N, C-alpha and C positions, 0 to 999 in steps of 0.2 A: 357445539361450541368448544374450542380449545382455549384454555386460559394460559397465557404465556407471559412470563416475567423476562423481559429483555434487560440484560446488564451490559451496558455498552461503554467501553473505554473510549476516551475522547482525545487520544493523541492524534496529531496530524496524520492524514491518510485514513485513519479509522473514522474520523468525523464524516467524511464523504460517504463511506460505506454505510455508516449509521443512517445518514439522511436518506440515502437511496432506499435502504431496506425499510425504513419507517414509512416512507411514502407508499411502498408496495404493500406492506402489511395492513396499513389503514384502509386499503381497498378490499381487503379480504373480510367478508362478513362473517366468516366462521372462526375468526381469532379475536379473543378478548385480550388486548395487550396492555401491559403496564411497563413503562419505560423508566430505567434509571441510568443517568449519565454519570459515569465514574470519572471524576476530574482530579481526584487526589488532593482536594483542598476544600475548605469551607464546611466540612461535615460536622465538626466538633469544635466548639469554642474552647473547651477545656484543653484540647490538644494544641490549639493555637496559643494558649497562654502558658503552656509548660515550657520552662526555660531549659536551654541546653540541648534540646533535641536536634540532632542533625537533620538537615532538610529532607534527605531521602527517607529517613525513618519516619519523620512527621508525615510525609506524603503517603507512605505505605500504610500507616495507621489510619489516616483520613480515608484512604481508599477502602480499607477493611471495614470501617464504619459504614460507608456508603453501600458496599456490597451486602453486608449483613442486614442492613435495613431493608434492602430490596427483597431479600429472600424471606424476611419475616413480616412483611407489610400486609400480607393477605394470602389466601389460598391460590394455588396455581397448579397446572397440570404438568408443565415442563418449563425449564429455564433455558435461556439462550444467552451465551456469552460470545462476544465478538472477538475476544482474545483469551489466551490461556491465563493471564495474570489475575484478573478478577475472580476467575473460577478457583484458582489456587488460594486466593485470599479468603474465600468463603469457608475453607477448611471442611469440617464435617457437615456443615449446613448444605453443601452442594449435593450431598447424597440423599437428602430428604425426598427428592423427587427426580425423575429423569431429567437429564440435561444434555445440551448440545454445545460443542465448542467449535467455533470457526477461528482460524488463526492464520497469520501470514508468516509465522516463524516459530520454531520450537526453541525451548530454552538452550539446548545444546548448540543449535545453529547460532543463536544470539551470542553465546559465549565465544564461538569461533570468530565472530565479527566484532568482538567486544572493543578492540582498540579504536575502531572507526566510530563507535557510538559513545565513547567515553564511559563504557560500562566495565566494571571490575568483574572479570570472569572468575568462576569458582576454580580453585587451585587443587582440588582433590581433598581427601581427608574425610572424616566422619560427617561433617556438616554437608559437604557436597554430595556425599552418598545418600544422606537422608533426603535432601531436596530432590535428588533424582528419583528416589523411591516414591516420593509424594507425587511427582509429575507422572511417573509411570502409572500409578494407581488412578490419577485424575484422568489421563487419556484413555486408559483401558476401561474405566468405569462409565465413560460417556455413552449415551444412547447412539449418538452419531458424532463423527468428526468431519468438519467441512473445511479442509485446508484450502488456501487460496491458490496453491500451485502444486505441481508434481514434485517440485523440490521439497516442499514441506511434507507431502504424502510419503515420500521415500524415507524421510527422517522418522516419521511416526512409526513406520513399519520396522525400520532397521534399528533405531536407537531406543524405541519405547515398547517394542513388541506388540503393537496394536494389530488386531486382525484386519486385513484389507477389506473384509466384508462390512466393517463399520465406517469405512472412509469413502467419501466422494469429494473430488476436487470441485469446488464451486468458487470461482474467482469473483471478486467484486466486478461490478459493471458500471457503465455510464448510461446516461439518458441519451439514446441515439436520436431522439427527436430534437434534443437541445444541442448535442455535439454532432455537427454535420460538416462536411467539407465545404470550403468557400471557393469563390472564383479567384483563382490565382493568376498572376501575370506569367506569361510563358517566357518572357525575356527579363533582362535585368539581373542584378546580383542574386546569388543564392541567399535566401532568408533563413538563417539558422535560429532555432528556438531552443532555449534551455529553461527548464522550470525546476527549481530546487531550493528550498529554504536554506538547507545546510550546504553552502557552496563548496566547502572543502571536501566533505564526504561524498558529495554527488559528482565529484570530478571536475569542478569548475576550473581549477587551475590547468588541468590537462586540456580542457576545451580552449582556454585562452591561448595556450601555447600552439595548439593546432590551428586556431584561427589566424594567429600572427604569421604562421608559415604559408598561408594562402596568398596568391598574387593579389596585390592591392586592387581593390575595386571589384573583385569577383564575388565577394560575399559580405553580408552584414550580420551581426550577431545581436540577438535579442535575449536578455537575461531577466528572468523572473526569480527573484531571490530576496532573502532578508539581509544578506551580507553586503555591506557597502563596497562598491567597486569604483576604482579610480577611473575618471573620464578618459576615453581613448577613442580615436577615430574609428568609425564603423561599428561601435558598440553602443547599444541602447539598453538602459536598465529600467526595471519596473519593480518598485519595492512594496506596493500596497495593494496588489491585485488579490482578490478573494476567490476561493473555489467556486466554480460553476457560474461566475458572473458574466454578463454579456461582454465586458471589456476583455476578460481573459479568453473567452471563446473566440472573439474576433481576432485576437492576437494569434491564436493557433491557426485560424482560417486564412490569415494573411501570410503565414510562413510556408516554407518549402520543405524543410527537413527538421525533425525533432532529434536532439542529441542528449543522451543521458550517459555520460562516461563515468558512472558512479564507481567508487571503490568498494562499496558494500550496499546491498539493497535487498530487503525482504521481498518486495514485490515491484512497486513502481506504478502507481495509479496514473501518474502523469503520462506514462507511455501508452496506457489504454486510451486516455483522452486524445493523445496524438493519433492513435490508430483510428478512432472514431472520426477525427477531423480530416482523415485521409492524407496524413503526412508520411513520407518515408522516414524510417527510424534508424538511428545509429546508437547502439547501446552496448554496454559491457555484458559479457556472458556470466552474470552473477545472479544468484537467488532466483526469484520467480520471473526475471526478465527473459529467461530462455523459453518460457511459455508464451510470451507476448510477441517476440520478434522471430519470424521465420527467416533464417539466414538465406539471403539471396532472393527471397520472395517478397517480403514486406520491408526489408531493411538489412542491416549488417550487424553482426555481433563481433565485438573486438575485445582484446585483453584490457584489463584496467591499467591506468597510468601510461598508456602507450599513445603519446600525442602524435607520433609519426604515422602510425597506422590510421588514426583518426583523421589526420590532415589529408592523407591519401584518399580516404573514403569521401571526404567532403569535396576534394578537388575533382574526383570522378563524378560526383553528383552535380557539381557546378557546371561541368563540361557536357553533361548529358541530361537535359531537362526531360526528355522522353522517359529515361530510366526513372527519374524522380517521380514522374506521374504514374508510371506502371507500379512502382513500389507502394505509392500512396493508395492506389486503387485496391491493391492486395491487402494493405493494412485495414482499410475500411471494411472489406469483405470479412476479414478475421474478426473485427469488432462486432460485426453483425451476427456472426455465427457463434462467438464464444463470450463476448463481453457486453451483452445486452442486459442492462440493470434489471429491467422488468422480468425478463426470462429467468435470469439467475436468482432473483428474489423469489420467483415462483418455485424454483427448486428448493430453496430454503423453507418456504412455507409447506411444501410437500413433506419434508422431514419433520416439521413441527406437528403435522397431523398424523404421522405414522410412527410415533414413538414406541 
């Protein structure tokens, strides 16, 4: 029996990863699991009462309390962190036992995308150098590193000097029994689906410009987002759909093409869901999306902010339903071979047993 402490950050995207992994682990009779959800709030009433603390500082301290409680709550054989941040918050405690870090982005990559995420990147100097040394030691000290994409793997090797022998790319997956292709109409307008809570960063404005350039009546646009959108002919908005719900899955199944023209993206779980649902995909060639979309096989990769190229891709797909169907079949095959949640969770469980 392997005793595992799972320390799971709960940001959007990582929640789905956490839920899928937990379901798989709970089916493993050889793992005794203890789970901690790192929410960066509610861990300490004292911190809530301290006046004058900036919001981000309060959140960091709350997260530190949650992580340290997890690592001191009882004996364990190995710790698993679903992102780098809680592992770093553990400080020296992380080295008490072997640990594994899975991550969709490295700190240096996050700094490079900082203006898209409202993040203040380190500007050099002693503090930045110290933080980098901490992260180098954290990554090199892990028993295994399980990045979500080859983009992150390359950064771990290039920027942090991690031995490739410690690294295996294990992307998150989806439930392929839940996420399946639906019966789509062969005729009618192209049904374009966009899923992204952060409409601006995810390229929503680029998509709107591309959609407006299409001939009237040839396409309809379905937007799943948190951002209010002004009513417009041909555009349908959905503000309250939750991950993995029948309503969201049905929307994917009724669509023809999934579009994610994001300005910055660590990975893009929505693109995996689209693959599993058998949709052709048009996405920007950023971050881990290059591992999800095979250019010309399961979809098209385009430059960020280029509404002209995006509109051309959509017009081509609108005029060629057979091409859409062919790309969708290839996307589903890719999901079956690379993004099966059960199979990828088994790869994680293997590393937990072979520390």
